[in-house]
N, C-alpha and C positions, 0 to 999 in steps of 0.2 A: 393949232392948223386949225379956226373953227371949224364947228363940224360941212357949216350948209358950204366952206370954201371948198371942204374939203370932198366932201359929194360933188363937187361940182370939177374937178379935177381928175379924180378919180374916171369919173362918167368919159372923159374928154379925154385920158391914155384909156381907150379902149376893155375896160374892164366890168362895164356895164353886158347886157344885153344885148348884143344887138338887135337891134327894132323898137325893144321896151323900152314904154314912154317912163319907167320908175326904174331904178334897182335891183337887185337881184337881193333876194331875201338876208345872204349872208353881209350884204352893207346896207340895211335895216336895221333902224333904231330900236330898241326893244321900246322905246313913251310906244314908239305908231303907233293911230290905228289904221287896221286895215276895214277900205272902205271894198262893196259890196256892190250892186245890180241882181237883183232872182229876176228869171225868166222864166216866168209858166206857174201862175196862182192858183189858178182855181181850186189844189182840194193840199196835195203835195208839198208845191211852194210857197201859199204863204203861210205853214205852220214854220218853215226853211226861214222866210225871211223875217219872223218872230225871234227864235232862236236864235238867228244873227242880231236883232236888235237888242237881244235883250245879252247876247255875246260880253265880257268885259273884257276885248279890245279889240271892237268892229262894230262896222256903224253898217247900213242899210243909204246909199244915197239912192238910188233907183230901185223901181221894182215894175216890169217890164208882160205885159201881153195880149194879147190880138181883139183879145174881148172886151169892150169901155165896161165891158157891165162888172164881168169880175176882176179886170184894172180897179175898180172904181168900190171897189169891198178890200181890194187887199191892201191897197193904201192906204186906208184903215185899220186896217190889222194890225201890219207895221209901224203905222203911226202913235196905234195905244201901249208902243212896246219901247220907244226911247223918243228922247226929248225934240227931237226935232224929223218933221215927215218925211217920206221918200218924197222921189220927183214921179210920178204917173207916165211910162212910157208904150205906146203900142210896136213901137220895133227895135230890141233890145239891141238891135249892132250900132243909137242913138249912146245908148250908155259906156260904146267901147269904144266910141272918137272921145273920150272923156280922162283924159290925162290922169286924175284922180281915181279912179275910178283901181281897185286891188286885182279884183278878180268876180269872176261872173261865176252866180250861183246859178247852174238849169236845172231847173224840171216840169221841163213840159215835154207833149207827147216823146214816143223812142224816135222819131224818128230825125226829131232836132237834134237828140244826144252828143252826137258825134260834129256834128256841119257847125254845130255853134259852139262848138268846145275849141276844135279846129280856130273858128274865127278869135275865141278869145285868144288864144296864146298868140295869136298872131299877130293879134293888136296890143300882147305883153301883158295881157292879165293870167291872175292864177285862178283855176278853175274847179269847183268843187260838184260834184254832174253824178246825179240820182243813179239808181240803176232802173236796165240795163244799161250802160256804158256805150255801149252802140245796141244802130238797129239787128246789125248782120259780123261773121265774123270776118272782115277785112275794114271795116270801122275799128272795132278795137284792135289792130293793129294801126292800121295809122292812127289810135291815141297815142299808143305805146312810141313811136317816129316822129311825134308832134312833140310828147313831153321832152323826150328826148333831145330834139333840134330848141325847140325854143327853150330849156330850160326852166317851164314853171311848173307850180306845186300843182298836182292835180289829185283825186280825193274821191273818191270813190265810194254812194252813199249809203251802205253799206253797215250799219251805226251797229250793228252785233260786235264787231271788232273793235267795236270801244264799252261796250260793257264789263266790268269787271271781274264779276260770277262767270264769263264767259272766259274771258282772257284768265283768270289762276283758274278755271276746270281745263284750257291749254297748258297750261305750266306741267298742270297736274299728270297731266298724258300725258306730255316729253316725258315726266320724270318717269315715268313707270304704273303710274298708277290699274292702270287698267292692264298691262300687259303691254304686246305688241299691239295695235290699235288695227285690224283688218279689214273693218265694214264698215261703213257708215249710210243709213238711213237718213233720208231728208222725204219730212212733209207736208205741204198745207190742203186744210180745208175750209171748205166755204159752200155758201150755201146761195152760189148766184142767180138770178133770172135769166128765163130769155132778152133777148134783144128784140127778136122781131123781124117784122120782115119792111129793109126805108124802104122811102118809098122818094122820091124829088122832091125839092123846093126849094124856096127861093132862101140866097143866103141873109139871116138876122142882119136888119143894119146894122147892131151889135158887134158884128166881127170883122175881120179881115180874112174871110179863109181865105185868100192866095195866099198871104203870109204865112196863115194855121199848116197849110200844105209844104211850102216850104223847100226841099228838097226833091219833095213826095214826087212821083209821076202827074198831073190834073187830072180829074177826075170830079164828075159836077157835083155838088153836097146834094144829100142825103138826109134824113129826118132821125137818123139810128146812131148813127160816128160821135158825134160832139157832146157831152166832152171826155166823157167815159169810155164809152162801146169803144174807139178804136184802137181801143187793146187790142180788141179779137178780129182785128183784119190783118192781116199780112201788108196791107200796102202803106200802115201807117206803127202796126207794134206787133207785140213779138211772142201774147203768149200767154199765158199765166203760169210756164215755165223760167220764161224770163222774169214773168211780172212779179211774182214771189217767191218760186220758186232761187232766185239768186241769191237767196239771202239766206234759205235754207244751206244749196249747193258750196254757199261759199265759205258755213261752219265746218260743214262734209269734208273740204277737202282746205282747209283749216286742220280738226284735225289729224285726218289721216296722213297730212302732209306731201300731198301728193299737187303734181303741175298738169299735164295732159298726159292722155289716156291711149288705149292704144285700143280698146274698140268700142262700136256706144252701139246700143239696139236701143227702140224705144215701143209700145202697141199700147193704143187707147183709142179714144175716138170723143165724138160730138151722140151724144146718146139721150142726155135729158130735150134737147129743143129742138125742131126743125127749124129753123130761124138764120140771119146772114152773117153769124159769129164762127170761123173760119179756121180754129185752132182744138185743138181737144179739149173736150170740160174734162174727161178725165183720161188719168195720164199715167204709164209706169212707165223712167226711163232706168238704161245700165251704165256707168261708165266704170271700164277695168280698166287695169293699172299697171304700169309692170311694176314686181315684187307681192304681188297677190293678194294688192288694195281693190276693192270694189265703192263705189257709193250709188246707193240703190232710187232715184226717185218719184214720190205719187204726187202725186196732183188731182184733187177734188176740188175743181170750182162750184158744182153743184149741187155737192153732198158733203154738210157737214162732221161726216162719221169724223169722234176720235184717232188717236191715235195716241197710247200711254198718258190719256184723259185728258190732250193736248190740243190743241186745233193748228199750231205750227211747232215745227223742231224738228232735233235733230238726233238717233239714236247712234253710240258710238259703238260696236262690238270688238273686244278684243279676247288676246288671249289667259289674258286672269279676270278679266271680270267687262263690266259694263260701263257707259253714262250714256243719259241720257240729258239734253239741256235746248232753254229756248227761252224767248226774250227774259225772264221770272226767276232765271238761273238753274243749276243745276243738282241731280241724284249719283254717284255713283253705288252699283250696282258688286255686286262676286259671283264669283261662278253660275250659282243657282239663283242665283234672283234678288241675293237680300238686298238691301237697302244700306250700303254703308260708311255712306258722307252725301250730303244736302246742304246745300246753300242757294236758299227758298225766298221768295223777292215776298217781304208780310200781307202785302196784296195783289195779288196777280194781276193783270194787267189783258188788255184786250187786244188780241194778237193780230185780228182781225181787223182790227182799225186805223181804215189804209191811209189817217193823219195821221197818225204816229210821234204825236206830240208828245216824246216822253226823255224819262230824261240820260239814257245813251243818245239820240240825238245831241240835245246840247255836248255831252261830252266828245264826239265824234267834230262836232265843230269847232270845238274848243280844239283840237289835234290840229282840228288847218287852221286857223290862224296859227297856231303855237310855231309850226311851219313856216310860214310865209315870217311871220317878227321874228323867230331866231333860231330856224333853220332844224327844229327838234324832227324827230321823225313822222313818217306818217302810220297812222297804221292796215289805210287800204289805198295805197298809194298804184297809182292805175293799172303797174303793172303788174301787178299782182291782181286788183281788181278783173283787168281783160283775162284772165284765164277763167275764172270762175264764170262770168258770163258765155265764152266759149264753148263749154260745158254746155250750158242752158241751150243756146245756139242749134251746136250737136247735136244735143235731141230731137229739137225743132225740124232738124234734117233727118235726120233717124225717120224721124213718123209721120215726115211729108216722104220721102221713098219706099218708104217697107221695108225698109232691108238692113240689115248690121253695115253700120260704114269698119272698118278699120282706118286707123286710124298714127298716121306721129311723130313717137312719145315725144318727141323735141320740138314740138311746134304747133303739132294739134290739129295740122294741114289734112286733108280727108282721104289717102293714098288707093289707087285701081280704081277709079270710079270717077270718070270725067262727067257723068249727072249729077252726083251727089257735091261734085266740087263747083257747079256751076251755080249753085246756091248760095254760095260762100261771102254774094255778095250781090251787088241790085242794082235795075238803071235808076237813074235819074234824070228828072227836071233839068232838061237842056240851062249851062247855065248855075246850074250850083253843087256840079258835083262839089265833093271837100276833097282839098288838097291839104299837103302839108306844106 
């Protein structure tokens, strides 16, 4: 039977996924090109758009942004990386109506991540989702439920999971190079400026502010929010611990092989500036796990003092040694602190570059494309990614409540604290509540 007739027959017999306009990955030809749409282009989105355009088995059909100026630049950026320029759309939902689009790449603000991913899965699309995967813990649960229901490929963009040197170190730790790992210290240090006190202002003519707000409850436009400072407002962002801490906390969880904690604490505050920033600029969060394992997160948004000479990274302590790893590689030490094994990049990268157009991003995207085309295993499936993001959310909740949280080691749910558990989810603009 010819392939085209075979695929029509299989779809008609019900082996395809209900509601999906295209066939599931295990019935796709390895020769097919994965067609993607990219949502959110101001910074990371343009990097992802170019990376997908450069990928051997992918092409970018659409780029989408609510800011017409950013959209124009995004079209140009991606057009320079592939033969056919992508189409520019203000509303990403129009791209979901195209049956030839296989996947949605989401790099919009945090409050859009889960709602957009669920809309994409319901339309039969696969999803490459930047961190954090959700705005709150409940959204992480919805993503996992959605992936299981729609059986789509969903990868979170913690690209260090695809870094060869990091994979090599994790294998060595699993084989006992530092004995039994019991503590991981993750950090990020930057020197961000203040954001001032925002003032009400007319919405710029080039911005669809209503669509930018999307699922978030409506609020008047202020002049110190868009395009980056939304990270520091609870309505749209999730703070530094989710913005950058997700990467390092994920590496820590990977090294210790832990899932959900039993106890979470946090201390810190907004120390450097008196402005509209609503999250800590300095934070230390501690996550305790069964089996005597602990992760400590140290976030410095406004003080760039490095740790081990690195602006960001993760140190793993074990009974027979330790290791320090970042995006440039790793060093293993004996119990007295003597380096015994090292694998570092020939030239250090800029770990604070928010664009991060690096080799590991390309490898992470290749992994996602291969999973769609051939069914190969994802480096960071959403079920695992959501666990790391949950730790970050729990750190924020502990900071907000000002007290230690006891949590269920089977789910991460907060125990015996109704006030803290109310922060598990958010309110949405009427008509925008995400559903699986």
